[in-house]
C-alpha positions as CSV (number, residue, x, y, z in Angstrom):
1,M,35.0,35.1,-6.4
2,I,33.2,31.9,-5.6
3,N,33.2,28.9,-8.0
4,V,30.2,26.8,-9.1
5,T,30.6,24.2,-6.3
6,Q,30.7,26.8,-3.6
7,E,27.6,28.5,-5.1
8,I,25.8,25.1,-5.2
9,N,26.6,24.6,-1.5
10,L,25.2,28.0,-0.7
11,H,22.0,27.1,-2.5
12,I,21.7,23.8,-0.6
13,R,22.1,25.7,2.8
14,D,19.5,28.3,1.6
15,I,17.1,25.5,0.7
16,E,17.4,23.9,4.2
17,R,16.8,27.3,5.8
18,I,14.1,28.7,3.6
19,Q,11.9,25.6,3.5
20,Q,11.0,26.1,7.1
21,V,9.2,29.4,6.4
22,D,8.5,29.7,2.6
23,L,8.0,26.6,0.5
24,P,7.5,28.3,-2.9
25,K,10.7,30.3,-2.4
26,A,12.6,27.1,-1.4
27,I,11.4,25.4,-4.6
28,D,12.7,28.5,-6.7
29,V,16.1,28.1,-5.0
30,C,16.1,24.4,-5.9
31,E,15.3,25.2,-9.5
32,Q,18.1,27.8,-9.6
33,A,20.6,25.3,-8.3
34,L,19.5,22.7,-10.9
35,T,20.2,25.2,-13.7
36,L,23.8,25.4,-12.4
37,L,24.0,21.6,-12.5
38,P,23.6,20.2,-16.1
39,P,22.6,16.5,-16.4
40,D,26.2,15.6,-17.3
41,T,27.8,17.4,-14.4
42,R,30.6,15.8,-12.5
43,N,29.3,17.1,-9.2
44,V,26.9,14.1,-8.8
45,S,26.7,14.4,-5.0
46,A,25.4,18.0,-5.2
47,L,23.0,17.1,-8.0
48,T,21.5,14.2,-6.1
49,Q,21.1,16.2,-2.9
50,V,19.3,19.1,-4.7
51,L,17.0,16.6,-6.6
52,C,16.1,14.9,-3.3
53,Q,15.3,18.2,-1.6
54,Y,13.4,19.3,-4.7
55,A,11.3,16.1,-4.8
56,R,10.3,16.4,-1.1
57,L,9.3,20.1,-1.5
58,L,7.2,19.3,-4.6
59,L,5.4,16.6,-2.7
60,R,4.6,19.1,0.1
61,V,3.0,21.5,-2.3
62,A,0.9,18.8,-4.0
63,R,2.9,18.4,-7.2
64,P,3.3,14.6,-7.0
65,A,4.1,13.8,-10.7
66,E,7.0,16.3,-10.7
67,A,8.1,15.0,-7.2
68,L,8.3,11.5,-8.5
69,Q,10.2,12.5,-11.6
70,A,12.8,14.4,-9.5
71,G,13.1,11.5,-7.1
72,R,13.6,8.9,-9.9
73,R,16.2,11.2,-11.5
74,A,18.0,11.5,-8.2
75,L,18.2,7.7,-7.8
76,D,19.4,7.3,-11.4
77,T,22.1,9.9,-10.8
78,A,23.3,8.2,-7.5
79,R,23.3,4.8,-9.2
80,K,25.5,5.9,-12.0
81,A,27.9,7.3,-9.5
82,Q,27.7,4.2,-7.3
83,N,27.3,6.6,-4.4
84,L,25.8,4.2,-1.7
85,P,24.8,6.8,1.0
86,Q,23.0,8.9,-1.7
87,M,21.3,5.8,-3.1
88,I,19.9,5.2,0.4
89,A,18.8,8.8,0.7
90,C,17.0,8.5,-2.7
91,R,15.3,5.3,-1.6
92,E,14.0,7.0,1.5
93,T,12.8,10.0,-0.6
94,L,11.0,7.7,-3.0
95,A,9.4,5.8,-0.2
96,A,8.0,9.1,1.2
97,I,6.7,10.1,-2.3
98,Y,5.1,6.8,-3.0
99,L,3.5,6.7,0.5
100,G,2.1,10.2,-0.2
101,L,0.7,8.9,-3.5
102,G,-1.0,6.0,-1.7
103,D,1.1,3.3,-3.4
104,T,2.2,1.5,-0.3
105,A,3.5,-1.5,-2.1
106,V,6.2,0.5,-4.0
107,A,6.8,2.6,-0.9
108,M,7.5,-0.5,1.1
109,Q,9.8,-1.8,-1.7
110,N,11.9,1.4,-1.7
111,C,12.1,1.4,2.1
112,L,13.3,-2.2,2.3
113,E,15.8,-1.6,-0.5
114,G,17.1,1.4,1.4
115,L,17.5,-0.7,4.6
116,R,19.3,-3.5,2.5
117,L,21.7,-0.9,1.1
118,L,22.2,0.5,4.6
119,D,23.7,-2.9,5.7
120,Q,26.5,-2.4,3.1
121,C,27.3,1.2,4.3
122,D,29.2,2.6,7.2
123,D,27.0,5.8,7.2
124,R,24.0,4.9,9.5
125,S,22.6,8.5,9.6
126,L,19.6,7.6,7.5
127,E,18.6,4.4,9.4
128,R,16.2,6.3,11.7
129,D,14.4,8.0,8.8
130,L,14.1,4.7,6.9
131,L,12.7,2.9,9.9
132,I,10.2,5.7,10.7
133,R,9.0,5.5,7.1
134,L,8.7,1.7,7.3
135,A,6.7,1.9,10.5
136,R,4.4,4.5,8.9
137,I,3.8,2.2,5.9
138,H,2.9,-0.6,8.2
139,E,0.4,1.7,9.9
140,E,-1.1,2.8,6.6
141,L,-1.6,-0.9,5.7
142,G,-3.2,-1.6,9.2
143,E,-0.2,-3.8,10.1
144,F,0.1,-2.4,13.6
145,E,1.8,-5.5,15.1
146,E,4.5,-5.2,12.5
147,A,5.0,-1.5,13.2
148,L,5.8,-2.1,16.9
149,P,9.3,-3.6,16.6
150,V,10.2,-1.0,14.1
151,F,9.3,1.8,16.5
152,E,11.3,0.0,19.2
153,R,14.4,0.0,17.0
154,V,13.9,3.7,16.4
155,I,13.7,4.4,20.1
156,A,17.0,2.4,20.6
157,I,18.6,4.6,17.9
158,D,17.4,7.8,19.6
159,Q,18.8,6.6,22.9
160,R,22.1,5.7,21.3
161,N,22.2,9.2,19.7
162,R,21.1,10.9,22.9
163,D,18.3,12.5,20.9
164,A,15.8,13.4,23.6
165,R,13.2,15.0,21.2
166,G,13.4,12.1,18.8
167,E,13.1,9.5,21.7
168,A,10.0,11.4,23.1
169,A,8.4,11.5,19.6
170,S,9.2,7.8,19.0
171,C,7.7,6.8,22.3
172,N,4.6,8.8,21.5
173,Y,4.3,7.1,18.0
174,L,4.6,3.7,19.7
175,A,1.9,4.7,22.2
176,N,-0.4,5.6,19.4
177,V,0.1,2.2,17.7
178,L,-0.5,0.4,21.0
179,N,-3.8,2.4,21.4
180,K,-4.9,1.1,18.0
181,L,-4.1,-2.4,19.2
182,N,-6.2,-1.9,22.4
183,R,-3.1,-2.4,24.5
184,Y,-3.9,0.6,26.6
185,E,-1.8,0.0,29.7
186,E,1.3,-0.3,27.5
187,A,0.2,2.8,25.5
188,R,-0.1,4.7,28.8
189,A,3.4,3.7,29.9
190,Y,5.0,4.9,26.7
191,A,3.0,8.1,26.6
192,E,4.1,8.8,30.2
193,R,7.7,8.0,29.3
194,S,7.5,10.5,26.4
195,L,6.2,13.2,28.7
196,K,8.9,12.4,31.3
197,I,11.6,12.8,28.6
198,L,10.1,16.1,27.4
199,D,9.9,17.5,30.9
200,A,13.4,16.5,31.8
201,N,14.8,18.3,28.7
202,G,12.5,21.3,28.8
203,I,10.9,20.5,25.4
204,R,7.5,22.1,25.6
205,D,6.2,22.3,22.0
206,Y,5.8,18.5,21.6
207,E,4.0,18.0,25.0
208,P,0.4,18.5,23.6
209,H,1.0,15.5,21.2
210,S,2.0,13.2,24.1
211,L,-0.7,14.5,26.5
212,Y,-3.4,13.8,23.9
213,T,-2.1,10.3,23.3
214,L,-2.0,9.6,27.0
215,A,-5.5,11.0,27.4
216,N,-6.8,8.5,24.8
217,A,-5.3,5.6,26.6
218,L,-6.8,6.8,29.9
219,I,-10.2,7.2,28.4
220,A,-10.0,3.6,27.2
221,L,-9.0,2.6,30.7
222,N,-12.2,4.3,32.1
223,N,-10.1,7.0,33.9
224,D,-12.0,10.0,32.6
225,T,-10.9,12.3,35.5
226,L,-7.2,11.9,34.8
227,A,-7.8,12.0,31.0
228,E,-9.6,15.3,31.4
229,Y,-6.7,16.7,33.4
230,M,-4.3,15.7,30.6
231,L,-6.5,17.3,27.9
232,V,-6.8,20.6,29.8
233,E,-3.0,20.6,30.3
234,A,-2.5,20.1,26.6
235,L,-4.9,23.0,25.9
236,R,-3.0,25.2,28.3
237,I,0.3,24.6,26.7
238,S,-1.1,24.9,23.2
239,D,-2.6,28.2,24.1
240,Q,0.7,29.5,25.5
241,M,2.4,28.6,22.2
242,S,-0.5,29.7,20.0
243,D,-0.5,26.3,18.4
244,T,-4.1,25.0,17.6
245,E,-3.0,21.7,16.0
246,Y,-4.4,19.5,18.8
247,M,-6.8,22.0,20.5
248,G,-9.9,20.9,18.5
249,D,-9.3,17.2,19.3
250,C,-8.8,18.1,23.0
251,Y,-12.0,20.1,23.3
252,L,-13.9,17.2,21.5
253,E,-12.6,14.6,24.0
254,I,-13.4,16.8,27.0
255,G,-16.9,17.4,25.6
256,R,-17.4,13.6,25.3
257,I,-16.1,13.0,28.9
258,Q,-18.6,15.7,30.1
259,I,-21.5,14.1,28.2
260,R,-20.7,10.8,30.0
261,R,-20.8,12.6,33.3
262,G,-24.1,14.4,32.4
263,E,-22.6,17.9,32.4
264,T,-24.6,18.9,29.3
265,Q,-24.0,22.6,29.2
266,D,-20.2,22.3,29.7
267,A,-20.1,19.6,27.1
268,L,-22.0,21.7,24.6
269,D,-19.7,24.7,25.3
270,N,-16.6,22.5,24.6
271,L,-18.0,20.8,21.6
272,T,-18.8,24.3,20.2
273,K,-15.2,25.4,20.8
274,A,-14.0,22.2,19.1
275,L,-16.1,22.9,16.0
276,Q,-15.0,26.5,15.8
277,I,-11.3,25.5,15.8
278,A,-11.8,22.7,13.4
279,Q,-13.6,25.0,11.0
280,E,-10.9,27.6,11.3
281,R,-8.3,25.0,10.4
282,A,-10.5,23.4,7.7
283,E,-10.0,19.9,9.3
284,N,-13.0,18.1,7.7
285,R,-12.2,14.8,9.4
286,L,-12.5,16.5,12.9
287,I,-15.5,18.5,11.8
288,S,-17.4,15.4,10.8
289,E,-16.5,13.7,14.2
290,I,-17.8,16.7,16.1
291,H,-21.1,16.8,14.2
292,R,-21.5,13.1,14.9
293,T,-20.9,13.7,18.6
294,L,-23.3,16.6,18.6
295,A,-26.0,14.6,16.8
296,D,-25.7,11.9,19.5
297,F,-25.7,14.5,22.2
298,Y,-28.9,16.2,21.1
299,K,-30.5,12.9,20.5
300,T,-30.0,12.0,24.2
301,T,-31.4,15.3,25.3
302,G,-34.5,14.9,23.2
303,D,-33.7,17.8,20.8
304,Y,-34.3,15.7,17.7
305,R,-34.4,18.7,15.3
306,S,-30.8,19.7,16.3
307,A,-29.8,16.0,16.2
308,L,-31.0,15.7,12.7
309,I,-29.2,18.8,11.5
310,H,-25.9,17.6,12.9
311,A,-26.4,14.1,11.6
312,E,-27.0,15.5,8.1
313,C,-23.8,17.6,8.4
314,F,-21.9,14.5,9.5
315,H,-23.1,12.4,6.6
316,E,-22.5,15.2,4.1
317,I,-18.9,15.9,5.2
318,Y,-18.1,12.2,5.6
319,E,-19.3,11.3,2.1
320,S,-17.4,14.3,0.7
321,L,-14.3,13.2,2.5
322,Y,-14.6,9.6,1.3
323,N,-15.2,10.7,-2.3
324,S,-12.4,13.2,-2.2
325,E,-10.0,10.6,-0.8
326,S,-11.0,8.0,-3.3
327,D,-10.5,10.4,-6.2
328,K,-7.2,11.5,-4.8
329,R,-5.9,7.9,-4.4
330,L,-7.0,7.1,-8.0
331,R,-5.3,10.3,-9.4
332,N,-2.1,9.5,-7.4
333,L,-2.0,5.9,-8.6
334,Q,-2.4,7.0,-12.2
335,I,0.3,9.6,-11.7
336,S,2.6,6.9,-10.2
337,Y,2.2,4.6,-13.1
338,Q,2.2,7.3,-15.7
339,V,5.6,8.5,-14.4
340,E,6.8,4.9,-14.3
341,Q,5.6,4.5,-17.9
342,A,7.4,7.7,-19.0
343,Q,10.6,6.4,-17.3
344,L,10.4,3.1,-19.2
345,E,9.7,4.9,-22.5
346,A,12.8,7.1,-21.9
347,E,14.8,4.0,-21.1
348,V,13.7,2.4,-24.4
349,E,14.7,5.5,-26.3
350,R,18.2,5.4,-24.7
351,Q,18.7,1.7,-25.3
352,R,17.5,1.8,-28.9
353,R,20.9,3.0,-30.1
354,T,22.9,0.1,-28.4
355,L,20.6,-2.8,-27.7
356,L,19.3,-5.5,-30.0
357,Q,15.8,-5.1,-31.5
358,Q,14.6,-7.9,-29.4
359,E,15.3,-6.0,-26.2
360,V,13.5,-2.9,-27.6
361,E,10.4,-5.0,-28.4
362,L,10.5,-6.4,-24.8
363,R,10.5,-2.9,-23.4
364,D,7.6,-1.9,-25.6
365,Q,5.7,-4.9,-24.3
366,I,6.4,-3.9,-20.7
367,I,5.1,-0.4,-21.4
368,Q,1.9,-1.8,-23.0
369,E,1.4,-4.1,-20.0
370,L,2.0,-1.2,-17.6
371,D,-0.5,1.0,-19.4
372,S,-3.1,-1.7,-19.5
373,Y,-2.5,-2.4,-15.8
374,A,-2.8,1.2,-14.8
375,D,-6.0,1.7,-16.8
376,N,-7.7,-1.4,-15.3
377,I,-6.6,-0.8,-11.7
378,A,-7.9,2.8,-11.9
379,H,-11.2,1.5,-13.3
380,D,-11.6,-1.3,-10.7
381,L,-10.5,0.8,-7.8
382,K,-13.0,3.6,-8.7
383,N,-15.8,1.5,-7.2
384,P,-15.4,1.5,-3.3
385,I,-15.5,-2.3,-3.2
386,H,-15.0,-2.5,0.5
387,M,-17.9,-0.2,1.2
388,I,-20.2,-2.3,-0.9
389,R,-19.2,-5.5,0.8
390,T,-19.5,-3.8,4.3
391,Y,-23.0,-2.5,3.6
392,A,-24.0,-5.9,2.1
393,V,-23.0,-7.6,5.3
394,F,-24.9,-5.0,7.4
395,L,-28.0,-5.7,5.3
396,Q,-27.6,-9.4,5.6
397,E,-27.1,-9.3,9.4
398,D,-29.6,-6.6,10.4
399,W,-32.3,-6.4,7.7
400,A,-32.6,-10.0,6.3
401,E,-35.7,-10.8,8.4
402,R,-37.5,-7.7,7.0
403,M,-36.9,-8.7,3.4
404,D,-38.7,-11.2,1.2
405,D,-36.8,-13.9,-0.7
406,M,-36.2,-11.7,-3.7
407,G,-34.6,-9.0,-1.5
408,R,-32.3,-11.5,0.2
409,M,-31.4,-12.9,-3.2
410,Y,-30.4,-9.4,-4.4
411,I,-28.2,-8.8,-1.3
412,D,-26.5,-12.2,-1.7
413,D,-25.8,-11.4,-5.4
414,L,-24.5,-8.0,-4.4
415,S,-22.1,-9.6,-1.8
416,R,-21.0,-12.2,-4.4
417,I,-20.3,-9.6,-7.1
418,A,-18.3,-7.4,-4.7
419,A,-16.2,-10.4,-3.7
420,K,-15.6,-11.1,-7.4
421,M,-14.5,-7.5,-7.9
422,S,-12.0,-7.9,-5.1
423,D,-10.7,-11.0,-6.8
424,I,-10.2,-9.0,-10.1
425,V,-8.2,-6.3,-8.3
426,E,-6.1,-9.0,-6.5
427,G,-5.4,-10.7,-9.9
428,L,-4.2,-7.4,-11.4
429,L,-2.0,-6.7,-8.4
430,S,-0.5,-10.2,-8.7
431,L,0.5,-9.4,-12.3
432,A,2.1,-6.2,-11.2
433,R,4.0,-7.9,-8.3
434,V,5.4,-10.6,-10.6
435,R,6.5,-8.0,-13.2
436,R,8.3,-5.8,-10.6
437,A,9.8,-8.6,-8.4
438,E,13.5,-9.3,-8.5
439,L,14.4,-12.8,-9.6
440,N,16.4,-15.0,-7.3
441,P,15.9,-18.6,-8.5
442,S,16.9,-21.7,-6.6
443,Q,16.1,-25.4,-6.5
444,V,12.4,-26.0,-6.1
445,S,11.0,-29.3,-4.8
446,M,8.2,-29.9,-7.4
447,D,6.5,-32.6,-5.4
448,H,6.2,-30.3,-2.4
449,A,5.0,-27.3,-4.6
450,F,2.4,-29.6,-6.2
451,Q,1.2,-31.0,-2.9
452,E,0.8,-27.5,-1.4
453,A,-1.3,-26.5,-4.5
454,Y,-3.3,-29.7,-4.3
455,R,-4.2,-28.9,-0.6
456,R,-5.4,-25.4,-1.7
457,A,-7.5,-26.8,-4.5
458,Q,-8.9,-29.8,-2.5
459,F,-12.0,-28.1,-1.3
460,M,-13.0,-27.0,-4.8
461,L,-12.2,-30.5,-6.1
462,E,-14.3,-32.3,-3.5
463,A,-17.2,-29.9,-4.1
464,E,-17.2,-31.1,-7.7
465,H,-16.6,-34.8,-6.8
466,G,-13.4,-34.7,-8.9
467,T,-10.2,-36.7,-8.8
468,I,-6.5,-36.0,-9.5
469,E,-4.1,-38.7,-10.7
470,V,-0.3,-38.1,-10.8
471,V,1.0,-40.4,-13.5
472,S,4.7,-39.8,-13.3
473,E,7.4,-38.3,-11.1
474,L,7.7,-34.5,-10.9
475,P,11.4,-33.6,-11.1
476,D,12.8,-30.6,-9.2
477,A,13.3,-27.4,-11.2
478,L,15.0,-24.1,-11.0
479,G,12.6,-21.4,-9.9
480,V,10.9,-19.6,-7.0
481,A,8.9,-21.9,-4.7
482,S,6.0,-19.6,-4.1
483,W,5.7,-18.8,-7.8
484,V,5.8,-22.4,-8.8
485,E,3.0,-23.2,-6.4
486,E,0.9,-20.5,-8.0
487,L,1.5,-22.2,-11.4
488,W,0.1,-25.4,-10.1
489,I,-2.9,-23.9,-8.3
490,N,-3.9,-21.9,-11.4
491,Y,-3.7,-25.0,-13.6
492,L,-5.5,-27.3,-11.1
493,T,-8.3,-24.8,-10.4
494,N,-8.7,-24.1,-14.1
495,A,-9.0,-27.9,-14.8
496,V,-11.7,-28.2,-12.0
497,K,-13.7,-25.2,-13.3
498,Y,-13.6,-26.0,-17.0
499,G,-13.1,-29.7,-17.0
500,G,-15.8,-32.4,-17.3
501,R,-18.5,-33.1,-14.7
502,P,-17.2,-34.7,-12.6
503,P,-13.6,-33.5,-13.4
504,H,-11.0,-36.2,-13.8
505,I,-7.5,-34.6,-13.9
506,R,-4.2,-36.2,-14.8
507,V,-0.8,-34.7,-13.9
508,G,2.7,-35.6,-15.1
509,A,6.1,-34.4,-16.3
510,E,8.8,-35.2,-18.9
511,R,12.4,-34.2,-19.3
512,L,13.2,-32.5,-22.6
513,P,16.5,-32.8,-24.5
514,D,17.5,-29.2,-24.0
515,G,17.5,-29.5,-20.2
516,M,14.0,-28.2,-19.6
517,V,11.2,-30.1,-17.9
518,R,7.7,-30.0,-19.2
519,Y,5.0,-30.2,-16.5
520,W,1.4,-30.8,-17.7
521,V,-2.2,-31.0,-16.4
522,H,-4.9,-32.8,-18.5
523,D,-8.6,-32.4,-18.0
524,N,-11.7,-34.2,-19.4
525,G,-13.6,-31.1,-20.5
526,D,-15.0,-30.0,-23.8
527,G,-11.7,-28.9,-25.1
528,I,-10.7,-25.6,-26.8
529,A,-10.9,-24.8,-30.5
530,P,-7.5,-24.2,-32.2
531,E,-8.4,-20.6,-33.1
532,Q,-9.2,-19.8,-29.4
533,Q,-6.0,-21.4,-27.9
534,A,-3.7,-18.4,-28.8
535,K,-5.9,-16.1,-26.7
536,L,-5.9,-18.1,-23.5
537,F,-2.8,-16.6,-21.9
538,R,-3.7,-13.0,-22.6
539,K,-5.0,-10.9,-19.8
540,Y,-8.7,-10.5,-19.5
541,E,-9.6,-13.4,-21.9
542,R,-12.0,-16.1,-20.8
543,L,-13.5,-18.4,-23.4
544,G,-17.0,-19.9,-23.1
545,Q,-18.3,-21.3,-19.8
546,T,-19.9,-17.9,-19.0
547,K,-21.9,-19.4,-16.2
548,L,-18.7,-20.4,-14.4
549,E,-16.7,-18.0,-12.1
550,G,-13.4,-16.6,-13.3
551,H,-12.0,-13.4,-14.6
552,G,-9.3,-14.5,-17.0
553,L,-6.3,-13.4,-15.0
554,G,-5.1,-16.8,-13.7
555,L,-3.5,-18.0,-17.0
556,A,-2.0,-14.5,-17.6
557,V,-0.3,-14.8,-14.2
558,V,1.0,-18.2,-15.2
559,Q,2.4,-16.8,-18.5
560,Q,4.1,-13.9,-16.6
561,I,5.7,-16.2,-14.0
562,V,7.0,-18.8,-16.5
563,A,8.4,-16.2,-18.9
564,K,10.3,-14.6,-16.0
565,L,11.7,-18.0,-15.1
566,G,12.9,-18.6,-18.6
567,G,10.3,-21.1,-19.6
568,S,7.2,-21.3,-21.8
569,V,3.5,-22.2,-21.6
570,Q,1.4,-24.2,-24.0
571,V,-2.1,-25.6,-24.4
572,E,-3.0,-28.7,-26.5
573,S,-6.6,-29.6,-27.4
574,S,-8.5,-31.1,-30.3
575,G,-11.6,-29.1,-29.5
576,V,-13.6,-32.3,-29.4
577,P,-16.0,-32.5,-26.3
578,G,-14.8,-35.1,-23.8
579,E,-11.2,-35.3,-25.0
580,G,-10.3,-32.3,-22.8
581,S,-7.2,-30.1,-22.9
582,T,-3.6,-30.3,-21.8
583,F,-2.0,-27.2,-20.2
584,S,1.7,-27.3,-19.7
585,F,4.7,-25.1,-18.7
586,T,8.4,-25.7,-18.9
587,L,11.2,-24.8,-16.4
588,W,14.9,-25.5,-16.3
589,G,15.5,-28.9,-14.7
590,M,18.1,-29.6,-12.1
591,Q,21.2,-31.5,-13.2
């Protein structure tokens, strides 16, 4: 008769085996295993392992909210047990989940935390997985240069472990990144290295991947003949293995090569095959590319009716893809923050029995801020800002001469408004970054931080013919240098925007009896009425001056930073025009 631990181990082995062929059944086995492991179980290792597997499986079947909950529960369990290897595994799992949700910032945070924990652990088995995840995050962010050294580290690990398949795959990944960086000779070398490793070790199933990557590099190097040979070889191997994953892409590239050579009938045959395979696999991205290629093909042959049909198909599918992806990203971001909100609410409930009421109120405030942040980011990201800006630039560059003054003015306004929307999103993300960042304060040179902020504000100041006068020394403080610089730049730009015309700004500091230092910025504007002063440091508030630019997030960022550093913010103003306002913040001074 087997005990519970042995039964759990059997379930874990079953999950690893079944997930290769039957995802729903593997999820059922995970859920059965979890029923054998109550939350207060002493078998923490097994519980964490099952939860991680469960989270990954849920992500694969498009149940991201449940996947995130399982991943977070796994991390909490590993933390309580102080099990370092499993904490690393949980961080890698969470990085995969957040990347799937499109939240690359949190995915990166989890990945880097996993690598940091790895430095404290003798078990290096997860290093490769974490590095692969990190490189993919860099790719998702378009940071291809940053992805290169990460893939090189992965290749070194594969060589050390004598993992031929892993090394071949890593070389191919690196070749893909080099193709995106237009470094085609290097891409060709790594793709050829990948193929050499696969051939030496008799690994056939991955060859189409590397052949396709190599063909792309050769096409860019104007070697269509050799590229076509590689693509035909990839098709031959894929056909032998009944694997259609890359066949549509290969037929498409062969068709494009044949178009360039003027082999119109052969090109049309291969493009038709590509379209058939793409439709069978429901690969809408590839289908849209094939329709665009066919539209261009028929246009060159003079068949404008067919060209128009395929152009319309391309635009219809492309628009559908874009809208679907936008909606998916919005839903996933909402899921991400809703789960985080639920986690915080649960934490508040657990702490309510033991913590002081002040801490409970702080948690409530965090939940409210997170809810407000999630709602606003979902609203602002709904509009495809980058598309608006791109089309505005196209119109300015290509159509400006055909427009009258009114039309050009409308396009300029459209571009300006889109830029302002981008600023709003960046401000919201700044608030979120400050809230989530870990605090590691050190001595900050206040003179240096102020001078850096002054340089950033100088262009705006000169445009308004303003002046800044520093009337006292600025003592060093305890804080984070980059954050303190943001405090100064927000106060200085605020004084330039809402001060007098021209703005005359005075800056100073004073030591307080309790060891704090009060830093202040005084402007010569119209001042702020007492009843309005309390609203200034709230998010999304902006008083008066509606003709001036601003979105009310700068002072909210100031308040968040100063609060996290243990200080406070204040505004003093009589509300009398010309007497101006004094904005200040306090930080702990250095002894």
